[in-house]
ZADREN-443801 format. One record per residue (C-alpha): x, y, z; residue number from 1. Coordinates in pm, 1 decimal, decimal comma. Example, Ala and Ser with C-alpha at 12.3 -4.5 7.8 and 13.67 -1.06 7.14 Angstrom:
2
- 1230,0; -450,0; 780,0; 1
- 1367,0; -106,0; 714,0; 2
This chain:
382
- -43914,2; -9005,6; 5150,5; 1
- -43665,7; -8742,5; 5078,1; 2
- -43490,0; -8597,7; 5389,2; 3
- -43394,5; -8234,4; 5377,5; 4
- -43081,7; -8106,8; 5555,0; 5
- -43146,2; -7952,2; 5890,4; 6
- -43009,5; -7598,0; 5919,9; 7
- -42874,8; -7465,0; 6254,1; 8
- -43053,5; -7176,4; 6396,2; 9
- -42825,5; -6879,5; 6485,4; 10
- -42950,4; -6586,0; 6685,9; 11
- -42786,3; -6247,5; 6611,0; 12
- -42796,6; -6157,0; 6980,1; 13
- -42616,5; -6476,2; 7079,0; 14
- -42351,9; -6419,6; 6811,8; 15
- -42286,1; -6067,1; 6926,3; 16
- -42250,2; -6177,4; 7285,9; 17
- -42010,1; -6450,0; 7185,8; 18
- -41805,9; -6212,3; 6976,7; 19
- -41791,1; -5966,5; 7259,0; 20
- -41685,3; -6241,5; 7493,4; 21
- -41406,5; -6349,7; 7260,3; 22
- -41285,6; -5997,5; 7211,8; 23
- -41291,8; -5935,3; 7581,8; 24
- -41092,2; -6246,4; 7652,9; 25
- -40830,8; -6147,0; 7396,8; 26
- -40785,8; -5802,5; 7546,2; 27
- -40763,1; -5933,0; 7899,6; 28
- -40501,6; -6189,5; 7796,8; 29
- -40287,1; -5929,7; 7623,0; 30
- -40298,0; -5698,0; 7925,9; 31
- -40183,6; -5975,7; 8159,9; 32
- -39897,5; -6069,9; 7927,4; 33
- -39767,4; -5712,6; 7904,7; 34
- -39783,9; -5638,6; 8279,1; 35
- -39424,3; -5670,6; 8430,0; 36
- -39387,0; -5893,5; 8734,1; 37
- -39188,4; -5752,8; 9034,8; 38
- -38849,1; -5934,4; 9078,5; 39
- -38816,1; -6148,6; 9386,4; 40
- -38576,6; -6009,7; 9650,4; 41
- -38231,1; -6168,8; 9652,1; 42
- -38134,0; -6326,1; 9983,2; 43
- -37784,6; -6211,0; 10086,7; 44
- -37563,4; -6212,6; 10391,0; 45
- -37433,2; -5876,8; 10513,0; 46
- -37180,3; -5733,4; 10755,4; 47
- -37246,6; -5409,3; 10939,4; 48
- -36922,9; -5209,2; 10935,7; 49
- -36784,1; -4979,0; 11202,0; 50
- -36462,8; -4771,2; 11190,0; 51
- -36161,0; -4933,4; 11351,6; 52
- -35793,2; -4871,2; 11413,8; 53
- -35578,0; -5122,2; 11225,8; 54
- -35200,1; -5172,8; 11231,0; 55
- -34991,0; -5058,9; 10936,2; 56
- -34815,1; -5382,9; 10850,8; 57
- -34607,0; -5514,4; 10563,2; 58
- -34480,1; -5861,6; 10473,9; 59
- -34146,8; -5847,3; 10293,6; 60
- -33862,6; -6088,4; 10219,4; 61
- -33549,8; -6068,9; 10434,0; 62
- -33215,8; -6247,4; 10448,5; 63
- -33047,5; -6376,9; 10762,1; 64
- -32684,2; -6298,7; 10836,0; 65
- -32459,2; -6342,8; 11135,8; 66
- -32422,4; -6038,4; 11356,2; 67
- -32049,4; -6097,1; 11321,4; 68
- -31921,1; -6275,1; 11012,9; 69
- -31545,5; -6297,7; 11052,7; 70
- -31300,0; -6428,3; 10798,0; 71
- -31020,1; -6613,6; 10972,5; 72
- -30698,6; -6544,6; 10780,1; 73
- -30335,4; -6643,1; 10821,9; 74
- -30093,5; -6364,7; 10919,5; 75
- -29778,6; -6559,7; 10833,1; 76
- -29686,0; -6793,1; 10549,7; 77
- -29605,0; -7158,7; 10604,6; 78
- -29723,0; -7516,8; 10588,3; 79
- -30059,3; -7592,5; 10752,7; 80
- -29983,7; -7874,1; 10996,3; 81
- -30283,2; -7898,8; 11234,0; 82
- -30655,8; -7834,3; 11251,3; 83
- -30799,6; -7822,3; 11602,7; 84
- -31174,6; -7788,5; 11538,4; 85
- -31446,3; -7982,8; 11360,8; 86
- -31621,1; -7793,7; 11085,3; 87
- -31962,9; -7661,0; 11187,1; 88
- -31899,5; -7687,2; 11561,6; 89
- -31945,8; -7385,8; 11790,6; 90
- -31616,2; -7231,6; 11898,5; 91
- -31534,2; -6991,2; 12180,3; 92
- -31345,8; -6667,0; 12131,7; 93
- -30972,7; -6742,1; 12144,5; 94
- -31013,5; -7115,5; 12078,6; 95
- -30735,8; -7262,0; 11857,9; 96
- -30841,3; -7343,9; 11503,7; 97
- -30523,3; -7411,6; 11301,6; 98
- -30147,3; -7432,4; 11340,2; 99
- -29892,0; -7333,8; 11079,1; 100
- -29550,9; -7502,8; 11102,7; 101
- -29378,6; -7301,5; 11381,1; 102
- -29023,8; -7432,5; 11329,7; 103
- -28903,0; -7155,9; 11090,3; 104
- -29041,2; -6891,3; 11323,9; 105
- -28877,6; -7047,4; 11626,4; 106
- -28546,9; -7024,2; 11444,8; 107
- -28613,4; -6662,4; 11350,5; 108
- -28692,7; -6583,3; 11714,1; 109
- -28370,3; -6743,4; 11831,5; 110
- -28171,7; -6537,3; 11579,4; 111
- -28341,1; -6218,2; 11690,4; 112
- -28264,7; -6290,2; 12053,6; 113
- -27900,1; -6357,8; 11969,1; 114
- -27876,8; -6024,1; 11787,1; 115
- -28028,1; -5856,3; 12091,1; 116
- -27770,0; -6017,4; 12315,7; 117
- -27491,7; -5901,8; 12080,8; 118
- -27626,1; -5547,1; 12079,2; 119
- -27653,9; -5549,8; 12457,7; 120
- -27289,0; -5659,7; 12484,3; 121
- -27183,2; -5376,8; 12255,6; 122
- -27369,5; -5130,5; 12477,2; 123
- -27185,3; -5260,1; 12783,1; 124
- -26852,0; -5228,4; 12604,9; 125
- -26930,0; -4875,0; 12487,8; 126
- -27033,9; -4774,2; 12838,8; 127
- -26706,1; -4906,1; 12986,0; 128
- -26503,0; -4719,9; 12723,5; 129
- -26690,1; -4397,6; 12792,2; 130
- -26644,8; -4439,3; 13166,6; 131
- -26267,3; -4504,0; 13126,5; 132
- -26209,8; -4196,5; 12909,1; 133
- -26410,8; -3952,1; 13116,0; 134
- -26144,7; -3885,5; 13389,9; 135
- -25868,4; -3885,9; 13130,9; 136
- -26036,3; -3596,7; 12950,1; 137
- -26034,5; -3396,7; 13272,2; 138
- -25657,7; -3463,6; 13313,6; 139
- -25604,7; -3384,6; 12942,8; 140
- -25456,3; -3733,5; 12899,3; 141
- -25681,6; -3790,1; 12595,0; 142
- -25838,2; -3551,4; 12354,5; 143
- -26192,0; -3434,6; 12382,1; 144
- -26265,1; -3592,1; 12045,5; 145
- -26178,3; -3939,7; 12169,1; 146
- -26421,4; -3900,6; 12456,7; 147
- -26695,6; -3770,5; 12224,6; 148
- -26642,5; -4066,6; 11992,3; 149
- -26682,0; -4305,3; 12286,2; 150
- -27006,9; -4132,1; 12385,8; 151
- -27141,3; -4158,6; 12030,1; 152
- -27048,7; -4525,5; 12015,6; 153
- -27241,7; -4589,0; 12336,5; 154
- -27548,5; -4411,3; 12200,0; 155
- -27531,3; -4606,2; 11874,3; 156
- -27504,4; -4930,4; 12068,1; 157
- -27812,4; -4841,0; 12274,1; 158
- -28005,9; -4766,3; 11951,9; 159
- -27896,8; -5105,2; 11817,9; 160
- -28035,9; -5266,7; 12133,1; 161
- -28372,2; -5099,1; 12073,4; 162
- -28373,3; -5221,6; 11715,5; 163
- -28281,2; -5574,0; 11821,0; 164
- -28553,9; -5567,1; 12087,9; 165
- -28810,1; -5471,5; 11822,1; 166
- -28688,3; -5758,2; 11603,8; 167
- -28735,3; -5998,3; 11895,1; 168
- -29088,0; -5869,0; 11949,3; 169
- -29168,1; -5912,2; 11579,4; 170
- -29030,5; -6265,8; 11582,4; 171
- -29241,2; -6346,7; 11889,7; 172
- -29551,2; -6212,5; 11715,2; 173
- -29481,0; -6414,3; 11401,9; 174
- -29438,1; -6725,5; 11612,4; 175
- -29768,4; -6656,7; 11793,1; 176
- -29941,4; -6612,3; 11457,3; 177
- -29862,7; -6974,2; 11371,4; 178
- -30141,5; -7066,7; 11618,7; 179
- -30459,5; -6934,4; 11452,5; 180
- -30745,2; -6874,7; 11698,7; 181
- -31112,8; -6779,1; 11671,9; 182
- -31149,7; -6399,7; 11690,6; 183
- -31513,0; -6422,7; 11811,7; 184
- -31742,9; -6687,6; 11951,4; 185
- -31973,0; -6846,5; 11694,9; 186
- -32022,6; -7133,3; 11454,2; 187
- -31715,2; -7244,9; 11263,0; 188
- -31722,9; -7270,2; 10887,7; 189
- -31566,9; -7502,5; 10632,9; 190
- -31187,9; -7524,0; 10625,7; 191
- -31060,6; -7367,1; 10303,7; 192
- -30729,7; -7560,4; 10292,1; 193
- -30620,9; -7914,6; 10363,8; 194
- -30335,8; -8003,9; 10595,9; 195
- -30000,5; -7983,8; 10422,6; 196
- -30101,0; -7686,6; 10208,2; 197
- -29864,4; -7392,9; 10178,0; 198
- -30049,0; -7097,2; 10325,6; 199
- -29963,6; -6749,8; 10199,5; 200
- -30056,6; -6406,6; 10328,9; 201
- -30202,4; -6271,5; 10004,7; 202
- -30577,4; -6227,2; 9958,2; 203
- -30620,6; -6552,2; 9770,5; 204
- -30422,7; -6784,3; 9997,9; 205
- -30468,8; -6648,6; 10348,4; 206
- -30836,3; -6735,9; 10408,4; 207
- -30857,6; -7039,3; 10637,8; 208
- -31224,7; -7043,6; 10745,8; 209
- -31506,5; -6823,0; 10872,7; 210
- -31680,7; -6783,9; 11207,4; 211
- -32043,0; -6665,8; 11227,2; 212
- -32186,5; -6529,6; 11547,5; 213
- -32544,3; -6659,2; 11557,0; 214
- -32681,5; -6502,3; 11874,3; 215
- -32778,9; -6231,1; 11833,7; 216
- -32839,6; -6267,0; 11461,5; 217
- -32935,9; -6006,8; 11201,9; 218
- -33206,0; -6000,6; 10935,5; 219
- -33172,5; -5754,8; 10647,7; 220
- -33481,9; -5634,7; 10458,6; 221
- -33613,5; -5324,2; 10283,6; 222
- -33935,9; -5130,2; 10232,1; 223
- -34041,2; -4984,0; 9897,1; 224
- -34126,3; -4616,6; 9864,2; 225
- -34492,1; -4706,0; 9804,7; 226
- -34496,2; -4876,4; 10144,9; 227
- -34307,3; -4594,2; 10313,7; 228
- -34568,9; -4348,8; 10186,7; 229
- -34823,9; -4519,7; 10413,2; 230
- -34618,3; -4448,8; 10726,5; 231
- -34619,7; -4131,1; 10934,3; 232
- -34329,6; -3922,3; 10808,4; 233
- -34280,0; -4143,7; 10503,3; 234
- -33976,1; -4328,0; 10642,9; 235
- -33850,6; -4554,9; 10918,9; 236
- -33583,0; -4453,5; 11169,5; 237
- -33418,2; -4638,9; 11454,9; 238
- -33640,1; -4445,8; 11698,4; 239
- -33962,9; -4536,0; 11515,2; 240
- -34202,8; -4764,3; 11704,3; 241
- -34148,4; -5059,0; 11472,4; 242
- -34241,3; -5416,5; 11558,2; 243
- -34048,3; -5679,0; 11359,5; 244
- -34131,0; -6048,9; 11344,8; 245
- -33999,3; -6335,7; 11134,8; 246
- -34225,6; -6592,2; 10969,1; 247
- -34039,6; -6919,7; 10916,1; 248
- -34059,1; -7134,1; 10602,0; 249
- -34318,0; -7364,4; 10762,9; 250
- -34552,0; -7069,8; 10823,5; 251
- -34491,8; -7047,9; 11197,2; 252
- -34392,6; -6721,6; 11362,7; 253
- -34048,4; -6706,7; 11523,6; 254
- -34119,8; -6673,8; 11897,7; 255
- -33878,3; -6385,3; 11966,8; 256
- -33939,4; -6034,0; 11837,3; 257
- -33667,6; -5832,5; 11670,0; 258
- -33517,2; -5493,1; 11745,1; 259
- -33448,8; -5249,3; 11464,4; 260
- -33075,6; -5168,9; 11480,6; 261
- -33016,9; -5004,6; 11142,9; 262
- -33222,2; -4780,7; 10914,6; 263
- -33065,8; -4622,5; 10607,1; 264
- -33088,9; -4244,5; 10595,0; 265
- -33126,0; -4240,7; 10215,0; 266
- -33334,6; -4425,2; 9957,4; 267
- -33148,7; -4672,6; 9737,8; 268
- -33168,1; -4506,1; 9395,7; 269
- -33136,2; -4834,2; 9206,2; 270
- -33411,9; -5019,4; 9391,5; 271
- -33623,6; -4735,9; 9531,1; 272
- -33616,8; -4888,1; 9879,2; 273
- -33501,7; -4803,1; 10229,5; 274
- -33259,2; -5060,8; 10365,5; 275
- -33334,8; -5185,1; 10718,6; 276
- -33188,7; -5439,2; 10961,2; 277
- -33327,4; -5604,8; 11272,8; 278
- -33152,8; -5798,3; 11547,6; 279
- -33295,7; -6118,5; 11697,5; 280
- -33186,1; -6332,5; 11988,1; 281
- -33115,7; -6679,9; 11852,7; 282
- -33043,8; -6910,1; 12147,9; 283
- -33155,5; -7228,9; 11968,2; 284
- -32990,9; -7134,0; 11637,1; 285
- -33318,2; -7163,3; 11445,1; 286
- -33210,1; -6879,5; 11215,6; 287
- -32904,2; -6958,4; 11006,9; 288
- -32697,3; -6712,4; 10800,9; 289
- -32781,8; -6699,8; 10431,8; 290
- -33141,0; -6816,2; 10469,1; 291
- -33441,9; -6622,1; 10340,0; 292
- -33738,7; -6550,6; 10567,6; 293
- -34060,5; -6349,5; 10557,6; 294
- -34038,3; -6036,7; 10770,2; 295
- -34358,1; -5892,7; 10915,7; 296
- -34311,1; -5523,0; 10987,6; 297
- -34570,5; -5332,2; 11191,6; 298
- -34517,7; -4955,7; 11210,7; 299
- -34795,6; -4753,8; 11373,9; 300
- -35167,8; -4773,7; 11304,4; 301
- -35432,3; -4618,9; 11079,7; 302
- -35761,5; -4490,1; 11225,9; 303
- -36113,5; -4481,2; 11075,3; 304
- -36068,9; -4792,5; 10863,4; 305
- -36351,6; -5029,9; 10775,7; 306
- -36285,8; -5403,0; 10740,4; 307
- -36493,6; -5604,3; 10493,7; 308
- -36441,8; -5960,1; 10365,5; 309
- -36228,6; -5978,6; 10054,8; 310
- -36512,8; -6148,2; 9864,6; 311
- -36731,1; -5839,0; 9911,3; 312
- -36496,4; -5610,0; 9712,5; 313
- -36547,0; -5592,1; 9336,5; 314
- -36273,4; -5460,1; 9110,2; 315
- -36383,3; -5262,2; 8807,2; 316
- -36175,7; -5116,9; 8526,4; 317
- -36114,5; -4793,5; 8711,9; 318
- -36186,6; -4853,1; 9078,6; 319
- -36318,0; -5083,3; 9349,6; 320
- -36673,2; -5096,6; 9480,0; 321
- -36897,4; -5279,1; 9724,7; 322
- -37273,5; -5325,6; 9738,3; 323
- -37464,7; -5211,8; 10047,0; 324
- -37832,8; -5222,6; 10137,2; 325
- -37991,8; -4877,5; 10123,1; 326
- -38287,3; -4743,4; 10323,1; 327
- -38537,1; -4887,3; 10069,5; 328
- -38396,9; -5239,3; 10103,9; 329
- -38227,6; -5228,0; 9765,4; 330
- -37869,1; -5284,7; 9658,1; 331
- -37662,2; -4969,0; 9614,3; 332
- -37310,7; -4960,3; 9464,9; 333
- -37051,2; -4772,0; 9670,4; 334
- -36710,1; -4688,3; 9514,8; 335
- -36442,1; -4736,8; 9780,5; 336
- -36072,3; -4672,2; 9833,4; 337
- -35895,6; -4990,9; 9940,1; 338
- -35593,3; -5034,9; 10162,4; 339
- -35411,1; -5355,5; 10252,3; 340
- -35535,0; -5702,9; 10324,9; 341
- -35561,4; -5775,1; 10696,4; 342
- -35611,3; -6146,3; 10738,8; 343
- -35919,3; -6242,9; 10534,6; 344
- -36049,8; -5883,9; 10526,3; 345
- -35981,2; -5588,0; 10305,0; 346
- -35918,4; -5250,1; 10465,9; 347
- -36143,0; -4977,4; 10323,5; 348
- -36002,1; -4630,4; 10383,2; 349
- -36286,8; -4427,3; 10227,4; 350
- -36629,7; -4473,0; 10068,0; 351
- -36813,2; -4631,8; 10363,0; 352
- -36985,4; -4489,0; 10668,9; 353
- -37045,8; -4632,0; 11013,2; 354
- -37345,0; -4866,7; 11013,3; 355
- -37339,3; -4948,9; 10639,2; 356
- -37464,9; -5300,7; 10568,4; 357
- -37226,7; -5445,0; 10310,8; 358
- -37336,6; -5741,7; 10099,9; 359
- -37085,2; -6026,2; 10107,9; 360
- -37235,0; -6297,8; 9884,2; 361
- -37466,0; -6361,6; 9585,8; 362
- -37294,2; -6071,4; 9411,8; 363
- -37352,6; -6222,0; 9067,4; 364
- -37726,1; -6165,1; 9115,6; 365
- -37686,8; -5812,5; 9248,5; 366
- -37735,1; -5498,7; 9040,1; 367
- -37796,7; -5142,5; 9159,9; 368
- -38160,8; -5109,5; 9260,4; 369
- -38227,8; -5482,5; 9295,6; 370
- -38434,0; -5553,5; 9610,8; 371
- -38249,8; -5767,1; 9860,3; 372
- -38335,3; -5932,6; 10184,8; 373
- -38098,7; -6021,2; 10461,1; 374
- -38053,8; -6396,2; 10495,9; 375
- -38019,9; -6545,8; 10841,8; 376
- -37670,1; -6634,1; 10951,4; 377
- -37568,8; -6995,4; 10919,6; 378
- -37587,6; -7201,1; 11236,0; 379
- -37254,6; -7287,2; 11396,4; 380
- -37095,5; -7591,6; 11238,5; 381
- -37288,2; -7557,1; 10910,6; 382
């Protein structure tokens, strides 16, 4: 028995329905693929800014120097025979420091006194001669000329006494200069010459040591013209309300505040700065001459300033900007004018308004118009 192949029966109505179903599915799938999906809001933390008054402050480098830095120099030449102090010890004003061999000056003083005695004897002799001749002139026993010569001799002898007295005084001074004393109270420096050295009075050989007065002590510093432009009046004077503090090398703040005691009245043309100096009490000698310190200068305040975290400020090629949340809950870029850093914040002088909600994180995901949502603040300790 021969089997014939069975043919499938296909209804035109069923085929049309299937075709329509396939076409419909294709169109629906293409519509879904082309429809854009709304981006999910970006969770961010924000700070709500309000205008504040902030101090105008600068941190600059300063150098410490003694309020009195005195070079102790020899006034007479001679052999250095004694040193009375230990280098680096505090010394009082008038305390002996060195002694130059006094023997030659003692001899010179003795000679000067002898010359004074000789001149005094000549005065006495001239006075006796003048006294003897005076009545004889009246009796015409001697000529008037002889009496005048006696008077002149007495006057010359008196002048010689004055000269000899000055020589004695000079010799006494020279002898006193052999004992070199501290001109001011302070900390003694290194001795420049060893005992037995011939000390001279020229510039190169007369320096014996130095004495630095450490309390009060001075700190010199300067402000650039760009910093001065931020101050009222564009300069600092001794009457300006300036607060000066010193930050030590370990980061701690020196406990005593300084007093401005010098402000240059002209700008240094080479450096473009105004030279300033502050005075600090230094009872514990924490500040030593020659050292460098950070000087924190506060001069007045600036009003209507907004403080935002430094991480919230973005620097572009031409300006700075921050992102804030607008009324529609989307990110909006705001160009701002920046001031100085104040702690961990950046001072914004223009571009923000009171109540603006500034975005402080997730800035890499933020673009203008991107919807954002405010994330809850982190719990303390997290």
